[in-house]
VMD Tcl script that draws the C-alpha trace (Angstrom):
set ca {
  {108.08 76.04 107.86}
  {110.99 73.63 107.48}
  {113.85 73.14 105.05}
  {113.54 70.12 102.78}
  {116.27 67.52 103.22}
  {117.76 65.49 100.40}
  {115.32 62.67 101.26}
  {112.25 64.92 100.79}
  {113.63 66.63 97.67}
  {114.32 63.26 96.07}
  {110.82 62.01 96.97}
  {109.16 65.10 95.44}
  {111.23 64.72 92.27}
  {110.22 61.08 91.87}
  {106.54 61.64 92.74}
  {105.81 64.92 90.93}
  {108.80 65.84 88.73}
  {109.67 68.85 90.91}
  {113.07 69.11 89.14}
  {113.70 67.85 85.58}
  {116.30 66.71 84.77}
  {117.01 65.59 88.34}
  {120.51 64.60 89.44}
  {120.05 62.43 92.61}
  {123.59 63.00 93.88}
  {126.18 65.75 93.97}
  {128.31 65.73 90.80}
  {131.73 67.34 91.24}
  {133.47 66.14 88.07}
  {132.52 66.20 84.40}
  {134.48 63.88 82.12}
  {137.09 63.60 84.88}
  {137.51 67.37 85.25}
  {136.57 69.21 88.50}
  {133.51 71.48 88.24}
  {131.36 73.50 90.61}
  {129.01 70.90 92.08}
  {125.59 70.26 90.63}
  {122.74 68.04 91.74}
  {121.29 67.01 95.08}
  {122.98 68.23 98.27}
  {122.11 67.64 101.93}
  {119.48 70.38 102.21}
  {119.17 71.79 98.71}
  {119.85 71.35 95.04}
  {122.78 72.80 93.07}
  {121.35 73.97 89.74}
  {123.14 73.85 86.40}
  {123.78 76.95 84.28}
  {122.66 76.63 80.65}
  {124.69 77.79 77.64}
  {122.44 80.70 76.65}
  {123.97 83.79 78.31}
  {123.46 87.50 77.72}
  {125.79 90.21 79.05}
  {124.75 93.79 79.74}
  {126.69 96.07 77.41}
  {126.84 99.75 76.52}
  {127.52 98.94 72.87}
  {124.18 100.50 71.81}
  {124.31 103.37 74.34}
  {121.01 102.12 75.76}
  {119.58 103.05 79.14}
  {118.15 100.26 81.29}
  {114.52 100.89 82.13}
  {113.14 98.06 84.31}
  {109.58 99.16 83.48}
  {110.21 99.16 79.72}
  {113.12 96.79 79.18}
  {114.75 96.60 75.76}
  {117.21 94.00 74.48}
  {119.46 96.87 73.26}
  {121.12 96.59 76.69}
  {122.36 93.04 76.06}
  {124.75 91.11 73.86}
  {124.97 87.34 73.52}
  {127.92 85.93 75.45}
  {130.45 83.93 73.46}
  {130.99 80.39 74.76}
  {134.63 79.27 74.85}
  {136.02 75.77 75.28}
  {139.08 74.84 77.32}
  {141.47 72.09 76.21}
  {139.87 69.80 78.80}
  {136.43 70.27 77.18}
  {134.87 72.51 79.84}
  {132.87 75.42 78.40}
  {132.68 78.95 79.79}
  {131.85 82.55 79.05}
  {133.99 85.50 80.11}
  {132.18 88.05 82.27}
  {134.02 91.39 82.01}
  {134.97 93.40 85.12}
  {132.05 95.06 86.95}
  {129.60 93.39 84.57}
  {126.33 91.52 84.85}
  {124.85 88.67 82.85}
  {121.60 86.78 82.51}
  {121.44 83.01 82.11}
  {119.03 80.25 83.02}
  {118.91 76.86 84.67}
  {119.10 73.71 82.61}
  {116.54 72.28 85.01}
  {112.79 72.92 84.82}
  {110.92 73.28 88.10}
  {107.41 72.44 89.24}
  {107.16 73.90 92.74}
  {104.46 72.50 95.09}
  {101.78 74.82 96.50}
  {103.29 74.66 100.01}
  {106.92 75.36 98.99}
  {108.96 78.56 98.58}
  {112.47 78.41 97.11}
  {115.32 80.76 98.01}
  {118.58 80.80 96.09}
  {122.11 81.18 97.40}
  {125.37 81.58 95.51}
  {128.08 78.92 95.52}
  {131.24 79.51 97.54}
  {133.60 78.83 94.62}
  {132.14 81.80 92.74}
  {131.54 83.98 95.81}
  {135.22 83.72 96.77}
  {136.20 85.00 93.34}
  {133.98 88.10 93.51}
  {130.98 86.66 91.68}
  {127.48 87.17 93.12}
  {124.45 85.19 92.02}
  {121.04 86.82 92.35}
  {117.70 85.09 91.93}
  {114.41 86.33 93.33}
  {112.38 83.86 95.45}
  {110.63 81.14 93.48}
  {107.03 81.10 94.56}
  {104.60 78.22 95.20}
  {103.33 76.56 91.99}
  {105.88 78.28 89.74}
  {106.68 76.11 86.73}
  {109.52 76.54 84.23}
  {113.22 77.24 83.99}
  {114.66 79.88 86.29}
  {116.57 82.95 85.10}
  {119.93 83.30 86.88}
  {121.52 86.74 87.28}
  {125.29 86.83 87.77}
  {127.43 89.84 88.73}
  {131.21 90.15 88.47}
  {131.99 92.53 91.33}
  {135.73 92.64 90.63}
  {138.01 94.70 88.40}
  {139.11 91.53 86.56}
  {137.41 89.32 83.96}
  {136.03 86.05 85.34}
  {135.18 82.72 83.70}
  {131.59 81.54 84.22}
  {131.25 77.83 83.47}
  {128.18 76.47 81.69}
  {126.76 72.98 82.19}
  {128.05 73.12 85.78}
  {126.68 74.21 89.16}
  {125.97 77.93 89.60}
  {123.70 78.28 92.67}
  {121.99 76.30 95.39}
  {118.21 76.20 95.64}
  {116.86 75.77 99.19}
  {113.27 74.51 99.46}
  {111.20 75.81 102.38}
  {108.11 73.68 103.01}
  {105.06 74.87 104.95}
  {102.58 72.67 106.80}
  {99.77 74.27 104.78}
  {99.30 75.32 101.18}
  {99.27 79.03 100.44}
  {95.86 80.51 99.67}
  {96.94 82.11 96.37}
  {99.88 80.65 94.46}
  {101.98 82.04 91.60}
  {99.91 79.89 89.24}
  {96.63 81.18 90.73}
  {97.81 84.78 90.14}
  {98.81 83.92 86.56}
  {102.40 85.03 87.32}
  {104.06 86.78 84.39}
  {107.02 84.39 84.27}
  {104.99 81.19 84.58}
  {106.15 78.51 82.13}
  {109.26 80.43 81.08}
  {111.94 78.69 79.07}
  {115.40 80.14 78.57}
  {116.15 83.76 79.38}
  {113.06 85.86 80.02}
  {113.70 89.60 80.25}
  {112.09 91.94 82.77}
  {108.31 92.32 82.41}
  {105.91 94.67 84.16}
}
mol new
graphics top color blue
foreach p $ca { graphics top sphere $p radius 0.5 }
foreach p [lrange $ca 0 end-1] q [lrange $ca 1 end] { graphics top cylinder $p $q radius 0.2 }
display resetview
């Protein structure tokens, strides 16, 4: 198994629409303002966080049951705009939110994707969690973000949030996510926990 380089990622995006929309270079500014990078990197792809965000909240006194998840645990995050035009949501101290990638993915049958947080967020106490993306998964990817500090933090939308690293095998897997009819196949936007 090897890690895909920028050359291979770009080729797969051109040939089979592995990432749509695809940004073929690292973008570090938006309308002249610095942002967390998004787009192609040397050995991965920095994904973009969409504007639809939900924050876990105790407003309804709900209990989180992963086997029977209810939306009573969540509230829609308000999107704010800075004077420079950049948009963000405020993640309260010791809180967790759900978002999703702007990009849609079409993962080949011989590829597994692992996700790592970006250093800009990690160094401010923010952790990004995404489970592995399996061979032949198709759709947008839900991004989970935790504020591990005692202070509120700004989470920027339409900017980089995590890096996807593509691990390519010499052979296809025998049974892919698509073959198993994976429960999150084809997801768009935020998909809550399913059993």
